[in-house]
C-alpha positions as semicolon CSV with decimal commas, in nm:
position;residue;x (nm);y (nm);z (nm)
1;X;0,000;0,000;0,000
2;X;0,131;0,345;-0,092
3;X;0,215;0,584;0,186
4;X;0,198;0,963;0,157
5;X;0,351;1,204;0,403
6;X;0,414;1,579;0,415
7;X;0,739;1,697;0,566
8;X;0,921;2,028;0,612
9;X;1,189;2,098;0,354
10;X;1,529;2,036;0,510
11;X;1,838;2,123;0,313
12;X;1,919;2,204;-0,046
13;X;1,813;1,864;-0,185
14;X;1,460;1,898;-0,051
15;X;1,439;2,258;-0,173
16;X;1,555;2,148;-0,519
17;X;1,279;1,885;-0,523
18;X;1,020;2,149;-0,429
19;X;1,145;2,383;-0,702
20;X;1,138;2,100;-0,956
21;X;0,770;2,033;-0,878
22;X;0,692;2,404;-0,911
23;X;0,878;2,414;-1,242
24;X;0,664;2,132;-1,383
25;X;0,332;2,265;-1,250
26;X;0,374;2,640;-1,288
27;X;0,635;2,694;-1,559
28;X;0,568;2,398;-1,789
29;X;0,193;2,334;-1,734
30;X;0,069;2,686;-1,660
31;X;0,328;2,871;-1,874
32;X;0,419;3,110;-1,594
33;X;0,755;3,278;-1,663
34;X;1,041;3,175;-1,433
35;X;1,098;3,535;-1,318
36;X;0,737;3,550;-1,192
37;X;0,725;3,200;-1,040
38;X;1,045;3,243;-0,837
39;X;1,081;3,533;-0,596
40;X;1,279;3,662;-0,301
41;X;1,037;3,500;-0,054
42;X;1,168;3,154;-0,142
43;X;1,480;3,221;0,065
44;X;1,293;3,286;0,392
45;X;0,972;3,085;0,338
46;X;0,880;2,769;0,525
47;X;0,854;2,506;0,249
48;X;0,704;2,157;0,264
49;X;0,715;1,850;0,043
50;X;0,446;1,588;-0,005
51;X;0,607;1,250;-0,065
52;X;0,453;0,928;-0,192
53;X;0,661;0,617;-0,137
54;X;0,968;0,837;-0,096
55;X;0,913;1,042;-0,413
56;X;0,831;1,415;-0,400
57;X;0,487;1,479;-0,552
58;X;0,380;1,817;-0,413
59;X;0,493;2,130;-0,236
60;X;0,376;2,453;-0,077
61;X;0,520;2,741;0,122
62;X;0,426;2,970;0,408
63;X;0,536;3,332;0,457
64;X;0,436;3,625;0,677
65;X;0,163;3,819;0,501
66;X;0,142;4,192;0,440
67;X;-0,214;4,131;0,325
68;X;-0,494;4,112;0,583
69;X;-0,861;4,043;0,506
70;X;-1,091;4,349;0,528
71;X;-1,190;4,432;0,883
72;X;-0,931;4,196;1,034
73;X;-0,620;4,283;1,234
74;X;-0,318;4,107;1,375
75;X;-0,048;3,892;1,225
76;X;-0,143;3,676;0,927
77;X;0,049;3,421;0,726
78;X;0,017;3,352;0,354
79;X;0,019;3,015;0,183
80;X;0,145;3,005;-0,171
81;X;0,314;2,809;-0,445
82;X;0,102;2,504;-0,371
83;X;0,162;2,251;-0,647
84;X;0,094;1,879;-0,691
85;X;0,215;1,680;-0,989
86;X;-0,073;1,605;-1,228
87;X;-0,083;1,228;-1,186
88;X;-0,111;1,266;-0,807
89;X;-0,392;1,522;-0,792
90;X;-0,716;1,410;-0,629
91;X;-0,520;1,181;-0,393
92;X;-0,524;1,409;-0,087
93;X;-0,179;1,566;-0,122
94;X;-0,316;1,921;-0,151
95;X;-0,523;1,884;0,166
96;X;-0,226;1,733;0,353
97;X;0,007;2,014;0,241
98;X;-0,247;2,275;0,346
99;X;-0,297;2,115;0,688
100;X;0,076;2,111;0,764
101;X;0,115;2,473;0,654
102;X;-0,185;2,576;0,866
103;X;-0,027;2,399;1,164
104;X;0,293;2,594;1,114
105;X;0,095;2,921;1,093
106;X;-0,070;2,837;1,425
107;X;0,278;2,775;1,573
108;X;0,371;3,120;1,437
109;X;0,079;3,261;1,640
110;X;-0,085;3,391;1,321
111;X;-0,447;3,504;1,338
112;X;-0,511;3,311;1,020
113;X;-0,413;3,245;0,661
114;X;-0,458;3,438;0,339
115;X;-0,391;3,294;-0,004
116;X;-0,441;3,368;-0,372
117;X;-0,632;3,075;-0,520
118;X;-0,658;3,009;-0,890
119;X;-1,030;3,045;-0,961
120;X;-1,059;2,682;-1,072
121;X;-0,930;2,575;-0,725
122;X;-1,164;2,801;-0,523
123;X;-1,407;2,519;-0,432
124;X;-1,116;2,307;-0,298
125;X;-1,022;2,583;-0,054
126;X;-1,384;2,656;0,038
127;X;-1,431;2,289;0,138
128;X;-1,138;2,338;0,376
129;X;-1,284;2,644;0,545
130;X;-1,151;2,933;0,334
131;X;-1,372;3,223;0,230
132;X;-1,318;3,449;-0,071
133;X;-1,278;3,825;-0,041
134;X;-1,238;4,097;-0,301
135;X;-1,272;4,077;-0,675
136;X;-1,124;3,821;-0,910
137;X;-0,786;3,945;-1,033
138;X;-0,513;3,825;-1,267
139;X;-0,182;3,701;-1,135
140;X;0,071;3,572;-1,390
141;X;-0,209;3,587;-1,649
142;X;-0,432;3,347;-1,452
143;X;-0,760;3,446;-1,277
144;X;-0,723;3,433;-0,898
145;X;-0,936;3,510;-0,595
146;X;-0,811;3,615;-0,251
147;X;-0,921;3,382;0,027
148;X;-0,883;3,373;0,403
149;X;-0,930;3,147;0,701
150;X;-0,916;3,258;1,064
151;X;-0,800;3,018;1,337
């Protein structure tokens, strides 16, 4: 039986695996330019890897957020760069990645999470307790919606 786990990125090998997944999902599949997909936050972000039978299949990152939902205050974290390889989608990796990142945000004493969801993934996040706010906007040429979840 296959076993999936989500673990914090530790060391340059893990980070390279996370970046390779992002390259496949964002740069190759979604045609997002490298200079948009990679940013300065990668250096300080908390990254995770989803692994299936020892092979990296997904990733995500957590950073401190400058963005706070309307009417909210306090310290918020932002989840981003969530990516799961195509043949492993619908197997629970996205949910597992999100749960680990939320746990880390709670450890950070964040009030909650904000994220920019691709519109086609909005229902996934809503099922996990996220609510949209603001208008649909384009990021890297793809329609997105801002979402939030308070702890």
